[in-house]
N, C-alpha and C positions, 0 to 999 in steps of 0.2 A: 269441306275441309275435314281431314281425317281426325277422328277422336282418338288420340294416341293412347290414353289410359284405357278406354274400352277395348281397343284393338289388342293391347298388351294383355289385358285380362282374358280376352277370348283365347289368345294363344296359350296363356297359362293354364286355362281350364282343359285344353286339349293337347297335352304334351306327347309328342311322338318321337321315339328314339331313332337312331341313325338309319337312314335309307327307308324309313317308314313314314316320312313326314308328308304324306299324301294330302291331308287336309290343309296343313300349314302352307305347303308349296302351292297348292291349287288356289288358295286365297291370295297368295303373293302374286301369282300370274294374273288373277282377276283384277287386282288393284293396279298393277303395273300397266296392264292393257287399258284400263279405264283412264290412265294418266297419259296415254299416248306413247308409251315406250314400245320399242320392238322387243319382243320377249322370246328368249331361247330357253327351251325346257325339254324334259323327256330325254330321249337318247341323243338329242342334239347338244345337250348341255354337259355331258360327261362321258368318258370312255368306259363302257360297261365292263370291259375286261380288267380295268385298273382299279375297280372298286375293291376295297379291303374290308374283310370282316362282314361280308354281306349276310344278313339273316337268312334263315331257311326259306324255301318257297312257301311253306305253310304259314310261317310268321308274316311274311310279306303280304300274302293274300288276305290273311285275317285283318291286318292293319288297313289294307286297301278297302275291304268291305266296311270296316268300322268308319273310315273316313267318309265313305259315301253315305252311311247312315247319319253321320253328323254334319252333313251339308256340303261336302266337297263337290264341286262342279264335275259331273260325270265325264263330260267331254274332255276336260283338262286332265283329270285324274287318270283317265285311261292311258294317256300318253306316258304317264309316270309308272305305270304298272310294272311290277318286278323290281322296284327299287331305284328308279331313275328320277330322283327327287330334287336335283339341282335346278335352279332358276337363275337366268342371267337377263337383267333388264338393260337395254341399250337406248340411250337418248342422244341423238346427234344434234349439235348446235346449229346456229344459223351461218356459221363460217367455219372453214377448216381450222384445225388446231390439234393439240395433244389429246390423248385418251387417258382419262383419269378413272381409276377403278377403286371401289370400296367393297369390302367383304363383310358379310353378315351371316353368322351361323344360325341354324334353325332348330337343331335337334335337342331333345330332352334327355333325361337320365333315368335308368331303372332304379329310382329311389322312391320309396313310399312317402307321400307328403304328410306332414304333421296335421293332425286334426285338433290340436290344442287351441283353446279359445284365444290365446294371446298371439297366435300366428296370423299375421295380417290377411293373407288370402282366405284363410278359413273364416275369420271374423267378418270379412266383407264379401263373402259369397262367391269367390272365384277360385277356390281350391281345385286341384286336379280332379277331373272326372274319370281318369283312367287309372285304375287301381295299380299301384306298384310303379307308376311313372310320374315324374314331375319335372318342371323346369327349375332345377336346383343350381343353375350356373349362368343365369341371366340371358340365355339365348332368346327367350321370349321378348326381352327388351331389345336385344340386338336386331331381331327381325323387324320389330316395330320401328326402330330408328331408321332402318333401311327404307321402309315404306314412307316414313316421314320425309326422308331426304329425296325420295323419288317425287313426292308432291312438290317439294321446293324447286326441283330441277325440271319440272314438267313443261315450263314455258319455253325451254330450249334457247333461252336468251343468253347464249354464250358461244364461244368459239372452240370447237373440238367435240369430243365425245365423252359422255359420262357412262360408265359401265358399272352396274350394281350387281354384285355376285352374292346370291343367296345360297349358302353352302349346306349340304346335308352332312351328317355323320362327322362332326368335329370331335365329339367324344370318342376316345379310342384312336384319335388321329387317323381317320379313315377316308374322309371324303374329298379333301382338297386335291390330292394327287390325281384323281380321276379327271378333275376339271382341267388341271394343267396338261394332262396327257391328251386331252381333246383339242388343245391348241388355243384355248379361249383367253389365255393371258398374253399371247404372242404379239398383240398389237398395243399393249398397255405401256404407257410411258411413266405413269406414277400410280402407286397403289398404297392405300391406307387401310389398315386393319386396326381393330380396337377390341378392348374387353372392358365391361363394366365391373366395378367392385375390386376384386383382386387385392384386398387389404389396403386400398387407397381410399381415403376419406372423401366425403362429399365436398365439392369445391376445389379439389386438387386434380391436376392432370399431369401425366407423364408423357412427354412427346415421343419417347422411344423406350423400348424394353429390351433387356439383354438377359443372358443366362439360360434361355430356353435350351433344353437338352435334345440332342439327337437321340432317337429311340426307334426300336423295332419291337413290335408285338407279334408273338408267334404262338400257334397252337400245335403241339406235337401229339400225334396219334400213335399209340403202340398197339400192335395186334399180335396176340399169342394164341394159345390153344387151351381150352378149358378141360378140366378133368376133376375127378373126385379127390379132394385134398387129403382124405384118410386112406382110401383104398388104392388109389393109383396116382399119387402126386408126381411120380417121375414121368408120367405120360403127358403132363401139362407143360405149358410154356407161359410163365406168369407175367402178363403184361404190366400189372401193377408193380411188381417187383422191379421190372425194367425202368418204369417211370420213376420209382422211388430212388433207384440208383442214379438216374440222371439228375434228379432234384438235388441230392446231396452233393454231387460233384459240380453242378452249376453254381451252387452257393459257395463252393470252395475255390472258384476261379480267383486268382490273385488280382490285387489292385494294379493299376497302371501308373507308371511314372510320368507318362505323357499327357495325362488328363484324368480328371475325376470320372468315376464310373459308378453305375448302379446296375444291379441285376436282381431280379425277383421272380420266383415261381409263385404266382398268385392263386392258381387252381391246380389241384391234383384230384382226379376222379377215376374210379375204376372198381371193378368187382361187383358181384351180385349177392354173395352169401359167404358165411364163414367157412363152409366146407367145399367151396368151389374155387379152383385155381382161376384167377381172373384172365379172361380172354381178351379184354380190351381195357385200355386206360388212356386218359387224356390229361395233358399238362398244358397250362397256359403260362407263358413266361415272357418277360420283357427285359430288354437291355436299354441302358441309357448312358450317354457320355456327352462331354462338352464339345466334342468334335465328331464330324461324320466318320473320320478315319478310325478313331478309337472305337466308336460304336460298331463299325463294320468288323473290326478285329474281334470285339467282344461277341458279336453275333456269330461269327464263324466258330469261335470256341464253343459256344452253346450248341451249335449244330453238330460239331464233332462229338461232344459229350453225349448228345442224344443218340447219334448214330452208333457210337461204341457201346453205350448202355443197352441199346436194343440188341446189338450183336452178341453181347455177353450172355443174354438170356434167350437167344435164338428167336428173336421177335422181328416182325416186319414193322416198319414205321414210315410215316410221312410228316412233313412239316409244312404248315401254311402260314404265310405272313398275313396278319389280320389288321395291321396298322403300322404307321411309321411317321416320323417327322425328323426334321433337321434343325440345327440352330438358326436363330434369326439374327442377322447382321443388318441392323437398320441404318439408313442413311441419315447422318446427323443433320443435314440441311433440311430434310423433310420433317424431322422431329422439331427443329427450331421453327419451321413454317407453321406447324400445327400449334405450337405454343403462342406464336405471334397472333394467330387468329383467335385463339382461346382468350386472349387478353381483351378482346372486343365483345366477348359473350358474357352477359350478366350471369353471375353465380359462380364463375371460376375465380378463385382468389389465390391459389397456390400453383406455381408453374415449375415443373421439374423436368430436366432433360436427361434421360438416360440413366436414372438411378433406380428404376423399378427392376428388380432382379427376380426372375421366376426360375425355380429349379424344376418346373414341370416341362411339358412339351406341347407344342402347338403346330397343327398342320397348315396354318396360314404361312408357315415357313416356306412351304413349297411354292405358294403363290408369289411371295416376295422375292424368293431366289430366282424364279423364272423371269420376272420382270427385270431384275438386276442383271441376269445373264444376257439379256437382249438390250442392255444399255439404259434401262430405266432405273427408277429409284422407288424406295418404299420405306414404310415404318410401321411399327406396331405400338399403338397408344394404350395407356391404362387410364381410364376415365373413372374418377372416384364416385362411389356411392357408399354410404354406411350400410352395413348388412347386419342383421340380427344373429346370424349363424354363419359358419364357414360355407364356402362353395361345396356343393355335393351333399349338404346336410338337409335333413327333412324340414328344417325351419328356415332354409335360405329364402331371402327375399331382397328386393331392391327398392330404392326410393324412386317413386315414379316421376318426381320432378326432374330427374336427370334425363328423361326422354327428350323433351323439347330442347333442352340445353345442348344435348349431343347432336341433335339434328341441325341446330343452328351452327354449331362448330363445323360439322362436316360440309354443310352448305357453303360456309365461308371458305373452307379449304378448296372446295370444288371451284367456286367462282374465282378465287385467286389464281388458280392454275389454268382455268379455261377463259381467260380474258379475251 
């Protein structure tokens, strides 16, 4: 029987950011295989060209070598080399029936973990071993719950198919789209996604969540010509000035009457010295809105501003999309089903349908929409756990008692639909 606490703490000690989850994903493959699941991974589990915000080859290779040093199965990890870190576990039941999918994200964040004595992982010896990275958003818990569910479903004593999706690169909303593009959701009738914490207290569960925003994350590259800023400034083409022009005009985009919007330039980099005209600048920008349509219009305006700002300063430019998500429209009957099953799980005492409102973004939205587009149904649940600090904070942590409770809930949902 899996020791869920030990497993979660192992993942917590080895936090891997998006598309570098080689050790985590390899362990997932090993456990799923040992439980008799058919396992799809590597290039079979996601469309390589649809990955967004893929790290550089050097970063991917360094993370791969680190995973091998820290115990990743070399034969498994080799198939994931280059950032192919999605894993899909498939268990067919003893009779025909629907296909029910559950999604679990695996990636960590580039957040340095607290070393304070009152931080539970530090006090109990399972703080991050990877400097600058930590599980600050409960994905170590999510991955553990997914493997716990796999153990529960290993007997195959049901009708239909269980599909467990272990997704890379949720942070930055980058990984789900590539799984969808591979066609791995096309046979799914029901999908359940969830998140631990999210300001929901221990004992409470929300069967559905709304308010997730459509978003596009972009990196704009500006290319100019360097020259001496004192002796020959007119011979230069200032990439940093072009990027700064774009920044100011992006933040001046008017609000929309058709839906709430957000826009933000989060990074502006460029230049090498005070006396050199900057030949290169980079800007990282995001758009968000309550609808796909308004977000698309907002994105187009940002693209236009970038192009015109570059042209004003005689610069070359390119824009790459490094992440994206769409709103989640959950199916009420699936949310109600989840709450009905939660009432039979010890420890859940508060049951809420559709009142959890997140103004963030989640790329599980692509998974849910794909299932719905093909006639299926899905929901995104918020499962409560008290947290000592906000998500993405150096002192973030979860209550480990929520792990078996969540497994039991998901198992009951699966068994109900796979009768």
